[in-house]
PDB file of N, H, CA, C and O in Angstrom:
ATOM      1  N   MET A   1       7.310  72.108 207.331  1.00  0.00           N
ATOM      2  CA  MET A   1       8.008  73.220 207.943  1.00  0.00           C
ATOM      3  C   MET A   1       9.433  73.269 207.410  1.00  0.00           C
ATOM      4  O   MET A   1      10.152  72.270 207.434  1.00  0.00           O
ATOM      5  N   LYS A   2       9.828  74.430 206.932  1.00  0.00           N
ATOM      6  H   LYS A   2       9.244  75.241 206.913  1.00  0.00           H
ATOM      7  CA  LYS A   2      11.200  74.631 206.459  1.00  0.00           C
ATOM      8  C   LYS A   2      12.069  75.053 207.639  1.00  0.00           C
ATOM      9  O   LYS A   2      11.576  75.593 208.630  1.00  0.00           O
ATOM     10  N   ASN A   3      13.356  74.800 207.518  1.00  0.00           N
ATOM     11  H   ASN A   3      13.757  74.361 206.714  1.00  0.00           H
ATOM     12  CA  ASN A   3      14.270  75.280 208.556  1.00  0.00           C
ATOM     13  C   ASN A   3      15.629  75.599 207.957  1.00  0.00           C
ATOM     14  O   ASN A   3      15.975  75.137 206.870  1.00  0.00           O
ATOM     15  N   SER A   4      16.381  76.392 208.683  1.00  0.00           N
ATOM     16  H   SER A   4      16.099  76.768 209.566  1.00  0.00           H
ATOM     17  CA  SER A   4      17.719  76.784 208.237  1.00  0.00           C
ATOM     18  C   SER A   4      18.791  76.322 209.232  1.00  0.00           C
ATOM     19  O   SER A   4      19.814  76.982 209.410  1.00  0.00           O
ATOM     20  N   ILE A   5      18.541  75.200 209.862  1.00  0.00           N
ATOM     21  H   ILE A   5      17.709  74.663 209.717  1.00  0.00           H
ATOM     22  CA  ILE A   5      19.475  74.697 210.878  1.00  0.00           C
ATOM     23  C   ILE A   5      20.861  74.435 210.294  1.00  0.00           C
ATOM     24  O   ILE A   5      21.874  74.783 210.900  1.00  0.00           O
ATOM     25  N   LYS A   6      20.896  73.824 209.120  1.00  0.00           N
ATOM     26  H   LYS A   6      20.073  73.541 208.628  1.00  0.00           H
ATOM     27  CA  LYS A   6      22.195  73.505 208.512  1.00  0.00           C
ATOM     28  C   LYS A   6      23.003  74.782 208.281  1.00  0.00           C
ATOM     29  O   LYS A   6      24.206  74.809 208.541  1.00  0.00           O
ATOM     30  N   VAL A   7      22.357  75.825 207.801  1.00  0.00           N
ATOM     31  H   VAL A   7      21.380  75.803 207.589  1.00  0.00           H
ATOM     32  CA  VAL A   7      23.026  77.111 207.563  1.00  0.00           C
ATOM     33  C   VAL A   7      23.506  77.709 208.885  1.00  0.00           C
ATOM     34  O   VAL A   7      24.642  78.169 208.997  1.00  0.00           O
ATOM     35  N   GLU A   8      22.626  77.693 209.875  1.00  0.00           N
ATOM     36  H   GLU A   8      21.703  77.319 209.784  1.00  0.00           H
ATOM     37  CA  GLU A   8      22.988  78.256 211.189  1.00  0.00           C
ATOM     38  C   GLU A   8      24.129  77.464 211.829  1.00  0.00           C
ATOM     39  O   GLU A   8      25.009  78.049 212.460  1.00  0.00           O
ATOM     40  N   ARG A   9      24.119  76.142 211.670  1.00  0.00           N
ATOM     41  H   ARG A   9      23.403  75.668 211.157  1.00  0.00           H
ATOM     42  CA  ARG A   9      25.228  75.331 212.198  1.00  0.00           C
ATOM     43  C   ARG A   9      26.539  75.713 211.538  1.00  0.00           C
ATOM     44  O   ARG A   9      27.572  75.810 212.199  1.00  0.00           O
ATOM     45  N   ALA A  10      26.492  75.928 210.234  1.00  0.00           N
ATOM     46  H   ALA A  10      25.653  75.849 209.697  1.00  0.00           H
ATOM     47  CA  ALA A  10      27.704  76.300 209.503  1.00  0.00           C
ATOM     48  C   ALA A  10      28.246  77.635 209.991  1.00  0.00           C
ATOM     49  O   ALA A  10      29.459  77.797 210.129  1.00  0.00           O
ATOM     50  N   LYS A  11      27.366  78.588 210.252  1.00  0.00           N
ATOM     51  H   LYS A  11      26.381  78.456 210.140  1.00  0.00           H
ATOM     52  CA  LYS A  11      27.787  79.906 210.750  1.00  0.00           C
ATOM     53  C   LYS A  11      28.519  79.777 212.090  1.00  0.00           C
ATOM     54  O   LYS A  11      29.474  80.506 212.357  1.00  0.00           O
ATOM     55  N   LYS A  12      28.061  78.847 212.922  1.00  0.00           N
ATOM     56  H   LYS A  12      27.285  78.255 212.705  1.00  0.00           H
ATOM     57  CA  LYS A  12      28.652  78.652 214.250  1.00  0.00           C
ATOM     58  C   LYS A  12      29.713  77.547 214.260  1.00  0.00           C
ATOM     59  O   LYS A  12      30.285  77.241 215.306  1.00  0.00           O
ATOM     60  N   ASP A  13      29.975  76.947 213.081  1.00  0.00           N
ATOM     61  H   ASP A  13      29.510  77.196 212.231  1.00  0.00           H
ATOM     62  CA  ASP A  13      30.928  75.852 212.957  1.00  0.00           C
ATOM     63  C   ASP A  13      30.586  74.701 213.908  1.00  0.00           C
ATOM     64  O   ASP A  13      31.447  74.196 214.628  1.00  0.00           O
ATOM     65  N   LEU A  14      29.309  74.298 213.894  1.00  0.00           N
ATOM     66  H   LEU A  14      28.610  74.708 213.309  1.00  0.00           H
ATOM     67  CA  LEU A  14      28.836  73.213 214.743  1.00  0.00           C
ATOM     68  C   LEU A  14      28.499  71.992 213.891  1.00  0.00           C
ATOM     69  O   LEU A  14      27.899  72.118 212.824  1.00  0.00           O
ATOM     70  N   THR A  15      28.883  70.830 214.362  1.00  0.00           N
ATOM     71  H   THR A  15      29.371  70.728 215.229  1.00  0.00           H
ATOM     72  CA  THR A  15      28.461  69.596 213.717  1.00  0.00           C
ATOM     73  C   THR A  15      27.074  69.228 214.244  1.00  0.00           C
ATOM     74  O   THR A  15      26.605  69.794 215.232  1.00  0.00           O
ATOM     75  N   GLN A  16      26.434  68.287 213.583  1.00  0.00           N
ATOM     76  H   GLN A  16      26.815  67.828 212.781  1.00  0.00           H
ATOM     77  CA  GLN A  16      25.154  67.797 214.096  1.00  0.00           C
ATOM     78  C   GLN A  16      25.346  67.224 215.496  1.00  0.00           C
ATOM     79  O   GLN A  16      24.511  67.433 216.377  1.00  0.00           O
ATOM     80  N   ALA A  17      26.431  66.513 215.698  1.00  0.00           N
ATOM     81  H   ALA A  17      27.109  66.344 214.982  1.00  0.00           H
ATOM     82  CA  ALA A  17      26.708  65.890 216.998  1.00  0.00           C
ATOM     83  C   ALA A  17      26.875  66.942 218.098  1.00  0.00           C
ATOM     84  O   ALA A  17      26.358  66.777 219.204  1.00  0.00           O
ATOM     85  N   LYS A  18      27.588  68.007 217.795  1.00  0.00           N
ATOM     86  H   LYS A  18      28.008  68.141 216.897  1.00  0.00           H
ATOM     87  CA  LYS A  18      27.818  69.059 218.791  1.00  0.00           C
ATOM     88  C   LYS A  18      26.505  69.776 219.118  1.00  0.00           C
ATOM     89  O   LYS A  18      26.218  70.046 220.284  1.00  0.00           O
ATOM     90  N   LEU A  19      25.709  70.083 218.088  1.00  0.00           N
ATOM     91  H   LEU A  19      25.943  69.864 217.141  1.00  0.00           H
ATOM     92  CA  LEU A  19      24.415  70.728 218.335  1.00  0.00           C
ATOM     93  C   LEU A  19      23.512  69.808 219.147  1.00  0.00           C
ATOM     94  O   LEU A  19      22.792  70.262 220.035  1.00  0.00           O
ATOM     95  N   ALA A  20      23.553  68.525 218.843  1.00  0.00           N
ATOM     96  H   ALA A  20      24.139  68.156 218.121  1.00  0.00           H
ATOM     97  CA  ALA A  20      22.761  67.550 219.595  1.00  0.00           C
ATOM     98  C   ALA A  20      23.148  67.560 221.069  1.00  0.00           C
ATOM     99  O   ALA A  20      22.285  67.546 221.947  1.00  0.00           O
ATOM    100  N   LYS A  21      24.445  67.584 221.329  1.00  0.00           N
ATOM    101  H   LYS A  21      25.146  67.596 220.616  1.00  0.00           H
ATOM    102  CA  LYS A  21      24.923  67.597 222.724  1.00  0.00           C
ATOM    103  C   LYS A  21      24.474  68.868 223.438  1.00  0.00           C
ATOM    104  O   LYS A  21      24.049  68.821 224.592  1.00  0.00           O
ATOM    105  N   LEU A  22      24.571  69.997 222.749  1.00  0.00           N
ATOM    106  H   LEU A  22      24.916  70.034 221.811  1.00  0.00           H
ATOM    107  CA  LEU A  22      24.179  71.277 223.349  1.00  0.00           C
ATOM    108  C   LEU A  22      22.683  71.364 223.646  1.00  0.00           C
ATOM    109  O   LEU A  22      22.267  72.038 224.588  1.00  0.00           O
ATOM    110  N   THR A  23      21.882  70.677 222.835  1.00  0.00           N
ATOM    111  H   THR A  23      22.220  70.130 222.070  1.00  0.00           H
ATOM    112  CA  THR A  23      20.425  70.739 223.006  1.00  0.00           C
ATOM    113  C   THR A  23      19.866  69.555 223.784  1.00  0.00           C
ATOM    114  O   THR A  23      18.695  69.567 224.164  1.00  0.00           O
ATOM    115  N   GLY A  24      20.677  68.540 224.025  1.00  0.00           N
ATOM    116  H   GLY A  24      21.628  68.531 223.716  1.00  0.00           H
ATOM    117  CA  GLY A  24      20.228  67.393 224.813  1.00  0.00           C
ATOM    118  C   GLY A  24      19.414  66.375 224.032  1.00  0.00           C
ATOM    119  O   GLY A  24      18.594  65.657 224.605  1.00  0.00           O
ATOM    120  N   VAL A  25      19.641  66.313 222.717  1.00  0.00           N
ATOM    121  H   VAL A  25      20.307  66.897 222.252  1.00  0.00           H
ATOM    122  CA  VAL A  25      18.964  65.311 221.888  1.00  0.00           C
ATOM    123  C   VAL A  25      20.017  64.505 221.132  1.00  0.00           C
ATOM    124  O   VAL A  25      21.212  64.778 221.250  1.00  0.00           O
ATOM    125  N   SER A  26      19.581  63.519 220.361  1.00  0.00           N
ATOM    126  H   SER A  26      18.611  63.298 220.265  1.00  0.00           H
ATOM    127  CA  SER A  26      20.531  62.710 219.598  1.00  0.00           C
ATOM    128  C   SER A  26      20.893  63.392 218.277  1.00  0.00           C
ATOM    129  O   SER A  26      20.175  64.271 217.798  1.00  0.00           O
ATOM    130  N   ARG A  27      22.010  62.972 217.703  1.00  0.00           N
ATOM    131  H   ARG A  27      22.592  62.258 218.092  1.00  0.00           H
ATOM    132  CA  ARG A  27      22.406  63.491 216.400  1.00  0.00           C
ATOM    133  C   ARG A  27      21.365  63.129 215.358  1.00  0.00           C
ATOM    134  O   ARG A  27      21.105  63.898 214.433  1.00  0.00           O
ATOM    135  N   GLN A  28      20.770  61.953 215.514  1.00  0.00           N
ATOM    136  H   GLN A  28      20.981  61.329 216.266  1.00  0.00           H
ATOM    137  CA  GLN A  28      19.736  61.512 214.579  1.00  0.00           C
ATOM    138  C   GLN A  28      18.525  62.444 214.614  1.00  0.00           C
ATOM    139  O   GLN A  28      17.887  62.672 213.586  1.00  0.00           O
ATOM    140  N   THR A  29      18.211  62.978 215.781  1.00  0.00           N
ATOM    141  H   THR A  29      18.730  62.793 216.616  1.00  0.00           H
ATOM    142  CA  THR A  29      17.103  63.929 215.900  1.00  0.00           C
ATOM    143  C   THR A  29      17.421  65.205 215.137  1.00  0.00           C
ATOM    144  O   THR A  29      16.569  65.731 214.421  1.00  0.00           O
ATOM    145  N   ILE A  30      18.640  65.703 215.285  1.00  0.00           N
ATOM    146  H   ILE A  30      19.332  65.276 215.866  1.00  0.00           H
ATOM    147  CA  ILE A  30      19.049  66.910 214.556  1.00  0.00           C
ATOM    148  C   ILE A  30      18.973  66.652 213.058  1.00  0.00           C
ATOM    149  O   ILE A  30      18.482  67.493 212.305  1.00  0.00           O
ATOM    150  N   ASN A  31      19.456  65.496 212.623  1.00  0.00           N
ATOM    151  H   ASN A  31      19.855  64.813 213.235  1.00  0.00           H
ATOM    152  CA  ASN A  31      19.416  65.132 211.214  1.00  0.00           C
ATOM    153  C   ASN A  31      17.970  65.086 210.706  1.00  0.00           C
ATOM    154  O   ASN A  31      17.673  65.610 209.632  1.00  0.00           O
ATOM    155  N   ALA A  32      17.081  64.466 211.468  1.00  0.00           N
ATOM    156  H   ALA A  32      17.323  64.040 212.340  1.00  0.00           H
ATOM    157  CA  ALA A  32      15.676  64.353 211.065  1.00  0.00           C
ATOM    158  C   ALA A  32      15.016  65.728 210.969  1.00  0.00           C
ATOM    159  O   ALA A  32      14.209  65.966 210.070  1.00  0.00           O
ATOM    160  N   ILE A  33      15.351  66.626 211.880  1.00  0.00           N
ATOM    161  H   ILE A  33      16.007  66.433 212.610  1.00  0.00           H
ATOM    162  CA  ILE A  33      14.801  67.987 211.834  1.00  0.00           C
ATOM    163  C   ILE A  33      15.304  68.707 210.583  1.00  0.00           C
ATOM    164  O   ILE A  33      14.526  69.334 209.864  1.00  0.00           O
ATOM    165  N   GLU A  34      16.607  68.610 210.331  1.00  0.00           N
ATOM    166  H   GLU A  34      17.239  68.101 210.915  1.00  0.00           H
ATOM    167  CA  GLU A  34      17.183  69.260 209.145  1.00  0.00           C
ATOM    168  C   GLU A  34      16.532  68.765 207.858  1.00  0.00           C
ATOM    169  O   GLU A  34      16.319  69.542 206.927  1.00  0.00           O
ATOM    170  N   LEU A  35      16.218  67.477 207.804  1.00  0.00           N
ATOM    171  H   LEU A  35      16.391  66.845 208.560  1.00  0.00           H
ATOM    172  CA  LEU A  35      15.618  66.887 206.614  1.00  0.00           C
ATOM    173  C   LEU A  35      14.111  67.127 206.525  1.00  0.00           C
ATOM    174  O   LEU A  35      13.475  66.752 205.540  1.00  0.00           O
ATOM    175  N   GLY A  36      13.544  67.753 207.560  1.00  0.00           N
ATOM    176  H   GLY A  36      14.061  68.057 208.360  1.00  0.00           H
ATOM    177  CA  GLY A  36      12.116  68.031 207.553  1.00  0.00           C
ATOM    178  C   GLY A  36      11.260  66.826 207.891  1.00  0.00           C
ATOM    179  O   GLY A  36      10.056  66.827 207.631  1.00  0.00           O
ATOM    180  N   LYS A  37      11.869  65.798 208.468  1.00  0.00           N
ATOM    181  H   LYS A  37      12.846  65.798 208.678  1.00  0.00           H
ATOM    182  CA  LYS A  37      11.136  64.581 208.815  1.00  0.00           C
ATOM    183  C   LYS A  37      10.599  64.614 210.241  1.00  0.00           C
ATOM    184  O   LYS A  37       9.795  63.764 210.623  1.00  0.00           O
ATOM    185  N   TYR A  38      11.036  65.582 211.021  1.00  0.00           N
ATOM    186  H   TYR A  38      11.690  66.273 210.711  1.00  0.00           H
ATOM    187  CA  TYR A  38      10.636  65.672 212.419  1.00  0.00           C
ATOM    188  C   TYR A  38      10.462  67.144 212.779  1.00  0.00           C
ATOM    189  O   TYR A  38      11.311  67.975 212.454  1.00  0.00           O
ATOM    190  N   VAL A  39       9.360  67.459 213.451  1.00  0.00           N
ATOM    191  H   VAL A  39       8.671  66.785 213.715  1.00  0.00           H
ATOM    192  CA  VAL A  39       9.111  68.830 213.903  1.00  0.00           C
ATOM    193  C   VAL A  39       9.506  68.901 215.376  1.00  0.00           C
ATOM    194  O   VAL A  39       8.974  68.151 216.195  1.00  0.00           O
ATOM    195  N   PRO A  40      10.431  69.793 215.719  1.00  0.00           N
ATOM    196  CA  PRO A  40      10.903  69.859 217.110  1.00  0.00           C
ATOM    197  C   PRO A  40       9.844  70.429 218.045  1.00  0.00           C
ATOM    198  O   PRO A  40       8.929  71.139 217.628  1.00  0.00           O
ATOM    199  N   SER A  41       9.998  70.097 219.310  1.00  0.00           N
ATOM    200  H   SER A  41      10.741  69.520 219.649  1.00  0.00           H
ATOM    201  CA  SER A  41       9.125  70.679 220.334  1.00  0.00           C
ATOM    202  C   SER A  41       9.443  72.165 220.457  1.00  0.00           C
ATOM    203  O   SER A  41      10.484  72.629 219.991  1.00  0.00           O
ATOM    204  N   ALA A  42       8.554  72.890 221.075  1.00  0.00           N
ATOM    205  H   ALA A  42       7.708  72.514 221.453  1.00  0.00           H
ATOM    206  CA  ALA A  42       8.782  74.322 221.305  1.00  0.00           C
ATOM    207  C   ALA A  42      10.046  74.524 222.134  1.00  0.00           C
ATOM    208  O   ALA A  42      10.826  75.439 221.870  1.00  0.00           O
ATOM    209  N   LEU A  43      10.246  73.680 223.122  1.00  0.00           N
ATOM    210  H   LEU A  43       9.612  72.937 223.337  1.00  0.00           H
ATOM    211  CA  LEU A  43      11.426  73.794 223.981  1.00  0.00           C
ATOM    212  C   LEU A  43      12.713  73.606 223.177  1.00  0.00           C
ATOM    213  O   LEU A  43      13.665  74.369 223.339  1.00  0.00           O
ATOM    214  N   LEU A  44      12.741  72.596 222.317  1.00  0.00           N
ATOM    215  H   LEU A  44      11.968  71.976 222.186  1.00  0.00           H
ATOM    216  CA  LEU A  44      13.929  72.350 221.504  1.00  0.00           C
ATOM    217  C   LEU A  44      14.161  73.495 220.521  1.00  0.00           C
ATOM    218  O   LEU A  44      15.300  73.912 220.312  1.00  0.00           O
ATOM    219  N   ALA A  45      13.097  74.000 219.923  1.00  0.00           N
ATOM    220  H   ALA A  45      12.171  73.662 220.093  1.00  0.00           H
ATOM    221  CA  ALA A  45      13.230  75.128 218.992  1.00  0.00           C
ATOM    222  C   ALA A  45      13.787  76.351 219.709  1.00  0.00           C
ATOM    223  O   ALA A  45      14.622  77.067 219.157  1.00  0.00           O
ATOM    224  N   LEU A  46      13.333  76.593 220.930  1.00  0.00           N
ATOM    225  H   LEU A  46      12.654  76.012 221.378  1.00  0.00           H
ATOM    226  CA  LEU A  46      13.832  77.732 221.713  1.00  0.00           C
ATOM    227  C   LEU A  46      15.303  77.542 222.090  1.00  0.00           C
ATOM    228  O   LEU A  46      16.077  78.499 222.062  1.00  0.00           O
ATOM    229  N   LYS A  47      15.688  76.324 222.439  1.00  0.00           N
ATOM    230  H   LYS A  47      15.059  75.547 222.462  1.00  0.00           H
ATOM    231  CA  LYS A  47      17.094  76.040 222.761  1.00  0.00           C
ATOM    232  C   LYS A  47      17.982  76.324 221.556  1.00  0.00           C
ATOM    233  O   LYS A  47      19.052  76.918 221.687  1.00  0.00           O
ATOM    234  N   MET A  48      17.524  75.891 220.374  1.00  0.00           N
ATOM    235  H   MET A  48      16.655  75.408 220.267  1.00  0.00           H
ATOM    236  CA  MET A  48      18.309  76.126 219.165  1.00  0.00           C
ATOM    237  C   MET A  48      18.434  77.617 218.881  1.00  0.00           C
ATOM    238  O   MET A  48      19.512  78.097 218.530  1.00  0.00           O
ATOM    239  N   ALA A  49      17.345  78.343 219.032  1.00  0.00           N
ATOM    240  H   ALA A  49      16.470  77.954 219.317  1.00  0.00           H
ATOM    241  CA  ALA A  49      17.389  79.789 218.805  1.00  0.00           C
ATOM    242  C   ALA A  49      18.374  80.453 219.756  1.00  0.00           C
ATOM    243  O   ALA A  49      19.094  81.375 219.372  1.00  0.00           O
ATOM    244  N   GLN A  50      18.403  79.991 220.974  1.00  0.00           N
ATOM    245  H   GLN A  50      17.818  79.243 221.286  1.00  0.00           H
ATOM    246  CA  GLN A  50      19.342  80.551 221.959  1.00  0.00           C
ATOM    247  C   GLN A  50      20.786  80.256 221.553  1.00  0.00           C
ATOM    248  O   GLN A  50      21.646  81.133 221.635  1.00  0.00           O
ATOM    249  N   ILE A  51      21.048  79.042 221.120  1.00  0.00           N
ATOM    250  H   ILE A  51      20.350  78.330 221.053  1.00  0.00           H
ATOM    251  CA  ILE A  51      22.403  78.653 220.691  1.00  0.00           C
ATOM    252  C   ILE A  51      22.827  79.468 219.471  1.00  0.00           C
ATOM    253  O   ILE A  51      23.967  79.926 219.388  1.00  0.00           O
ATOM    254  N   PHE A  52      21.897  79.646 218.520  1.00  0.00           N
ATOM    255  H   PHE A  52      20.971  79.273 218.587  1.00  0.00           H
ATOM    256  CA  PHE A  52      22.207  80.374 217.290  1.00  0.00           C
ATOM    257  C   PHE A  52      22.075  81.891 217.451  1.00  0.00           C
ATOM    258  O   PHE A  52      22.341  82.650 216.519  1.00  0.00           O
ATOM    259  N   GLU A  53      21.660  82.319 218.648  1.00  0.00           N
ATOM    260  H   GLU A  53      21.444  81.702 219.405  1.00  0.00           H
ATOM    261  CA  GLU A  53      21.511  83.748 218.960  1.00  0.00           C
ATOM    262  C   GLU A  53      20.596  84.456 217.959  1.00  0.00           C
ATOM    263  O   GLU A  53      20.947  85.482 217.377  1.00  0.00           O
ATOM    264  N   CYS A  54      19.403  83.865 217.779  1.00  0.00           N
ATOM    265  H   CYS A  54      19.117  83.031 218.252  1.00  0.00           H
ATOM    266  CA  CYS A  54      18.422  84.455 216.882  1.00  0.00           C
ATOM    267  C   CYS A  54      17.023  84.100 217.359  1.00  0.00           C
ATOM    268  O   CYS A  54      16.862  83.406 218.363  1.00  0.00           O
ATOM    269  N   GLN A  55      16.025  84.568 216.651  1.00  0.00           N
ATOM    270  H   GLN A  55      16.155  85.131 215.836  1.00  0.00           H
ATOM    271  CA  GLN A  55      14.633  84.262 216.975  1.00  0.00           C
ATOM    272  C   GLN A  55      14.247  82.920 216.350  1.00  0.00           C
ATOM    273  O   GLN A  55      14.795  82.529 215.319  1.00  0.00           O
ATOM    274  N   VAL A  56      13.315  82.228 216.969  1.00  0.00           N
ATOM    275  H   VAL A  56      12.870  82.546 217.806  1.00  0.00           H
ATOM    276  CA  VAL A  56      12.843  80.943 216.453  1.00  0.00           C
ATOM    277  C   VAL A  56      12.374  81.091 215.005  1.00  0.00           C
ATOM    278  O   VAL A  56      12.620  80.218 214.173  1.00  0.00           O
ATOM    279  N   GLU A  57      11.697  82.204 214.714  1.00  0.00           N
ATOM    280  H   GLU A  57      11.498  82.913 215.390  1.00  0.00           H
ATOM    281  CA  GLU A  57      11.157  82.436 213.369  1.00  0.00           C
ATOM    282  C   GLU A  57      12.246  82.557 212.308  1.00  0.00           C
ATOM    283  O   GLU A  57      11.973  82.376 211.121  1.00  0.00           O
ATOM    284  N   GLU A  58      13.468  82.859 212.718  1.00  0.00           N
ATOM    285  H   GLU A  58      13.689  83.006 213.682  1.00  0.00           H
ATOM    286  CA  GLU A  58      14.574  82.945 211.775  1.00  0.00           C
ATOM    287  C   GLU A  58      15.083  81.554 211.392  1.00  0.00           C
ATOM    288  O   GLU A  58      15.731  81.392 210.359  1.00  0.00           O
ATOM    289  N   ILE A  59      14.793  80.563 212.216  1.00  0.00           N
ATOM    290  H   ILE A  59      14.266  80.694 213.055  1.00  0.00           H
ATOM    291  CA  ILE A  59      15.236  79.194 211.972  1.00  0.00           C
ATOM    292  C   ILE A  59      14.138  78.360 211.317  1.00  0.00           C
ATOM    293  O   ILE A  59      14.389  77.613 210.371  1.00  0.00           O
ATOM    294  N   PHE A  60      12.926  78.498 211.830  1.00  0.00           N
ATOM    295  H   PHE A  60      12.722  79.105 212.598  1.00  0.00           H
ATOM    296  CA  PHE A  60      11.800  77.683 211.360  1.00  0.00           C
ATOM    297  C   PHE A  60      10.746  78.562 210.682  1.00  0.00           C
ATOM    298  O   PHE A  60      10.344  79.595 211.219  1.00  0.00           O
ATOM    299  N   GLN A  61      10.305  78.134 209.491  1.00  0.00           N
ATOM    300  H   GLN A  61      10.631  77.295 209.055  1.00  0.00           H
ATOM    301  CA  GLN A  61       9.267  78.859 208.760  1.00  0.00           C
ATOM    302  C   GLN A  61       8.201  77.855 208.317  1.00  0.00           C
ATOM    303  O   GLN A  61       8.511  76.748 207.878  1.00  0.00           O
ATOM    304  N   LEU A  62       6.940  78.268 208.444  1.00  0.00           N
ATOM    305  H   LEU A  62       6.688  79.168 208.801  1.00  0.00           H
ATOM    306  CA  LEU A  62       5.850  77.444 207.944  1.00  0.00           C
ATOM    307  C   LEU A  62       5.838  77.496 206.420  1.00  0.00           C
ATOM    308  O   LEU A  62       6.098  78.539 205.819  1.00  0.00           O
ATOM    309  N   GLU A  63       5.536  76.369 205.814  1.00  0.00           N
ATOM    310  H   GLU A  63       5.325  75.522 206.302  1.00  0.00           H
ATOM    311  CA  GLU A  63       5.412  76.325 204.361  1.00  0.00           C
ATOM    312  C   GLU A  63       3.961  76.596 203.994  1.00  0.00           C
ATOM    313  O   GLU A  63       3.062  76.446 204.821  1.00  0.00           O
ATOM    314  N   GLU A  64       3.746  76.985 202.776  1.00  0.00           N
ATOM    315  H   GLU A  64       4.476  77.106 202.104  1.00  0.00           H
ATOM    316  CA  GLU A  64       2.403  77.291 202.312  1.00  0.00           C
ATOM    317  C   GLU A  64       1.487  76.084 202.513  1.00  0.00           C
ATOM    318  O   GLU A  64       1.834  74.963 202.140  1.00  0.00           O
ATOM    319  N   GLY A  65       0.332  76.319 203.099  1.00  0.00           N
ATOM    320  H   GLY A  65       0.050  77.229 203.402  1.00  0.00           H
ATOM    321  CA  GLY A  65      -0.632  75.255 203.335  1.00  0.00           C
ATOM    322  C   GLY A  65      -0.513  74.588 204.684  1.00  0.00           C
ATOM    323  O   GLY A  65      -1.320  73.715 205.003  1.00  0.00           O
ATOM    324  N   GLU A  66       0.452  74.962 205.480  1.00  0.00           N
ATOM    325  H   GLU A  66       1.108  75.672 205.221  1.00  0.00           H
ATOM    326  CA  GLU A  66       0.601  74.353 206.821  1.00  0.00           C
ATOM    327  C   GLU A  66      -0.217  75.125 207.831  1.00  0.00           C
ATOM    328  O   GLU A  66      -0.228  74.777 209.011  1.00  0.00           O
TER     329      GLU A  66
END
């Protein structure tokens, strides 16, 4: 799964730590999601979309074959 979290964080001037605090997870979790090593829960994806003021589909995209 691809994601644009790093880009969205930059638009909002958020660090990984700040986004982690806003979503209730660790900074390491945000880092793992950005690197594609961890797929977030639906709840976490929705929280991020709310923070970034966009749709979940704008942040997360399925890659070919998924």
